[in-house]
C-alpha positions in Angstrom: -3.1 -82.7 -85.8 -1.3 -85.5 -88.3 1.8 -87.3 -87.2 4.9 -85.8 -88.5 7.1 -87.5 -91.2 10.3 -87.8 -89.0 10.7 -91.6 -88.8 14.2 -91.3 -90.3 15.6 -89.2 -87.4 16.6 -91.4 -84.5 15.7 -90.6 -81.0 18.5 -89.9 -78.6 19.0 -90.1 -74.9 17.2 -87.6 -72.9 20.5 -86.3 -71.1 19.8 -84.4 -68.0 22.7 -82.5 -67.2 27.6 -76.8 -70.0 30.5 -75.4 -72.8 30.6 -73.4 -75.5 31.0 -69.8 -76.3 27.2 -69.6 -77.1 25.1 -66.6 -76.3 23.1 -66.8 -72.8 20.0 -65.4 -71.8 18.5 -65.3 -68.4 15.3 -65.1 -66.2 15.0 -61.9 -64.3 12.2 -61.7 -61.4 9.6 -59.2 -61.7 9.2 -56.1 -59.1 7.1 -57.1 -56.0 6.0 -53.5 -55.0 5.0 -52.7 -58.8 3.5 -56.3 -59.3 5.3 -56.7 -62.6 6.1 -60.2 -63.9 9.5 -61.9 -64.6 11.2 -61.6 -68.0 13.8 -62.8 -70.1 16.9 -60.7 -70.9 19.9 -61.0 -73.3 22.7 -58.6 -73.8 22.3 -56.3 -76.8 25.7 -57.1 -77.9 24.6 -60.4 -78.9 23.0 -58.9 -82.0 24.1 -57.0 -84.9 20.7 -55.7 -85.4 17.8 -55.6 -82.9 15.8 -58.8 -82.5 12.0 -58.9 -83.6 9.2 -58.8 -81.2 8.5 -59.7 -78.4 12.2 -58.4 -77.7 12.4 -54.7 -76.8 15.4 -52.6 -75.6 16.0 -52.0 -72.1 18.7 -50.8 -69.6 19.2 -52.9 -66.6 20.8 -51.4 -63.7 22.8 -53.1 -60.9 23.5 -52.7 -57.3 27.2 -52.3 -57.7 26.2 -49.1 -59.8 26.8 -50.6 -63.1 24.3 -51.2 -65.8 23.8 -53.1 -69.2 21.8 -52.6 -72.3 19.7 -55.8 -73.0 16.9 -56.7 -75.1 14.0 -58.2 -72.7 11.0 -60.3 -73.4 8.1 -61.3 -70.8 7.4 -64.5 -72.9 9.2 -66.8 -75.2 8.7 -70.0 -77.1 11.8 -72.2 -76.8 13.0 -75.7 -78.3 15.2 -77.5 -75.7 18.2 -79.4 -77.2 19.9 -80.6 -74.2 20.0 -79.8 -70.4 22.6 -79.9 -67.8 22.9 -78.9 -64.0 26.0 -78.3 -61.7 25.8 -77.4 -57.8 28.0 -74.6 -56.6 28.8 -72.9 -53.3 28.1 -69.0 -53.3 30.5 -66.7 -51.3 32.3 -63.1 -51.6 35.8 -62.4 -51.7 37.6 -59.6 -49.6 36.5 -56.9 -52.0 32.8 -58.0 -51.8 32.9 -59.8 -55.3 30.6 -62.5 -55.9 32.4 -66.0 -56.2 31.3 -69.6 -57.1 32.9 -72.7 -56.0 31.6 -75.4 -58.4 31.0 -78.9 -57.1 31.4 -82.3 -59.0 27.7 -83.0 -58.4 24.5 -82.1 -60.1 22.5 -81.5 -56.9 23.1 -79.6 -53.8 24.1 -81.4 -50.5 20.9 -81.6 -48.3 21.0 -78.9 -45.6 24.2 -77.4 -46.7 24.6 -73.7 -46.5 25.0 -71.0 -49.2 24.7 -73.6 -52.0 22.7 -73.2 -55.3 22.3 -75.0 -58.6 23.2 -73.9 -62.1 20.7 -75.2 -64.6 21.4 -74.6 -68.3 19.3 -75.4 -71.3 20.7 -75.6 -74.9 17.8 -74.4 -76.9 16.4 -72.7 -80.0 14.3 -69.5 -79.5 11.4 -68.9 -81.8 11.9 -66.0 -84.1 15.9 -65.9 -83.6 18.5 -67.7 -85.8 21.1 -69.8 -84.0 21.7 -71.6 -80.7 21.2 -70.1 -77.2 21.7 -71.4 -73.7 19.3 -70.3 -71.0 21.3 -70.2 -67.8 19.7 -70.2 -64.6 21.9 -69.9 -61.4 19.2 -68.9 -58.9 17.7 -71.8 -57.3 14.0 -70.9 -57.8 14.5 -70.5 -61.5 16.6 -73.6 -61.5 13.7 -75.7 -59.8 11.2 -74.1 -62.0 12.8 -75.9 -64.8 13.9 -79.2 -63.4 11.5 -79.6 -60.4 8.5 -81.7 -60.0 5.9 -79.9 -62.3 8.5 -77.9 -64.0 9.4 -76.9 -67.5 11.2 -80.2 -68.2 8.2 -82.3 -66.8 5.8 -80.6 -69.0 8.2 -81.3 -72.0 8.1 -85.2 -71.0 4.5 -85.0 -71.0 4.5 -83.5 -74.6 6.7 -86.7 -75.5 4.4 -89.1 -73.8 1.5 -87.5 -75.8 3.3 -87.9 -79.0 4.0 -91.7 -78.3 0.3 -92.0 -77.5 -1.2 -90.0 -80.7 1.3 -90.4 -83.2 2.5 -93.7 -82.2 6.1 -92.7 -82.5 8.9 -91.1 -80.3 10.2 -87.7 -80.6 13.0 -85.9 -79.1 12.7 -83.1 -76.7 13.3 -80.3 -79.2 10.1 -81.4 -81.0 8.2 -78.7 -79.3 7.9 -74.9 -78.9 7.4 -74.4 -75.1 5.6 -71.1 -74.4 7.3 -69.9 -71.1 6.4 -66.9 -69.1 5.8 -65.7 -65.5 3.6 -68.0 -63.2 0.0 -66.3 -63.0 -2.7 -67.2 -60.8 -6.3 -67.9 -61.9 -7.2 -64.4 -62.0 -4.3 -63.5 -64.3 -2.1 -61.7 -61.6 1.5 -62.4 -61.0 2.5 -65.0 -58.6 5.1 -63.9 -56.2 6.7 -66.8 -54.2 8.2 -66.0 -51.0 12.2 -66.8 -50.2 14.5 -65.5 -47.5 15.4 -62.6 -49.8 13.0 -60.8 -52.2 10.0 -62.5 -53.4 10.6 -64.1 -56.9 8.4 -64.7 -60.2 9.3 -68.3 -61.4 8.9 -68.9 -65.0 6.2 -71.7 -66.1 5.5 -73.5 -69.2 1.9 -73.1 -70.7 0.9 -76.1 -72.7 -2.6 -75.8 -74.4 -4.8 -78.6 -72.9 -7.0 -78.9 -76.0 -4.3 -79.8 -78.6 -0.9 -79.9 -76.9 0.8 -81.4 -80.1 0.0 -78.2 -81.9 3.3 -77.1 -80.2 5.2 -79.3 -82.7 8.0 -77.0 -84.3 7.7 -78.6 -87.9 9.7 -81.2 -89.7 12.3 -78.6 -91.0 13.0 -77.3 -87.7 12.9 -80.8 -85.9 15.7 -81.9 -88.6 17.7 -78.7 -87.7 17.4 -79.4 -84.0 19.1 -83.1 -84.5 21.9 -81.4 -86.5 22.5 -79.1 -83.4 22.3 -82.2 -81.1 25.0 -83.8 -83.2 27.1 -80.5 -83.1 26.7 -80.5 -79.3 26.5 -84.1 -78.4 28.7 -83.9 -75.4 27.3 -80.6 -74.2 25.2 -82.0 -71.6 28.0 -83.7 -69.7 30.6 -80.8 -69.5 30.9 -79.4 -66.2 32.8 -76.3 -65.0 36.0 -77.0 -63.2 35.6 -78.0 -59.4 36.9 -75.1 -57.4 37.0 -71.5 -57.0 35.7 -69.4 -60.1 34.3 -65.9 -60.2 30.6 -65.6 -60.5 29.3 -63.3 -63.4 30.8 -60.0 -63.6 27.8 -58.0 -63.2 26.3 -58.5 -59.8 22.5 -58.5 -59.0 20.1 -56.2 -60.7 18.8 -53.3 -58.4 15.3 -53.2 -59.4 13.8 -56.6 -60.7 15.5 -59.8 -60.1 18.0 -61.9 -58.4 19.4 -63.9 -61.3 22.9 -63.0 -62.1 23.9 -62.3 -65.7 27.0 -63.8 -67.1 28.8 -60.8 -68.8 32.3 -61.7 -70.3 34.7 -60.5 -72.8 35.7 -62.8 -75.5 39.1 -63.8 -73.8 37.2 -64.4 -70.6 34.8 -66.8 -72.7 37.9 -68.5 -74.3 39.5 -69.1 -70.9 36.6 -70.9 -69.5 37.6 -74.5 -68.4 34.6 -76.1 -70.2 
């Protein structure tokens, strides 16, 4: 593939580390008993009309007895504009409602109990208009994004390959990242053991033969820069340190342990970030 003509767009710092009113989507773990893969989910209320394939409608049921109508997709291609992390302590109030106490750091304290990390990615989703946030409050999903050999590491490899092949630096949103459940060599879903239910972490699948074929194109690359300018401080924003409610809708009863953020417009407007 020939080098893109984007030399007039400057490279920006790779920020690694919320705020906003932007629609959020989530990774949900597959069902171990059924052997089903993990999938992405987003509330149907985000859209005025149903999104195109690979999205399909599904009602997610929760352990607290509630449910939510979502669109789900087993695999997506996303382009990452920015990322951020923030550690938090998990707890429950007197009524059994999930709570989060956000900490000022990006990372958990070593050996600390009941801590996790919220990782969020500001991104574009192939086939959808607008800007979205992939929110990952579960530690396994978070580490699948930011850990060694994770999704961001794969993206850095693509940026390095661009320098080697195209002789120019590109920003992280230059590439569509194909993401789906981790599969073994035989094509079976990989379930990782945890202290709770087995999980199906997401993984980026980059073609070995022509990795730069994932380039999003000059027009979208320029749009990505406009988005980055609009949300230039997004990666540095943090939730207020202290006690805050966790997402409204508890854990799903069937697949998954990630907790979706379900908020009213007034609740979103009141968020301290």
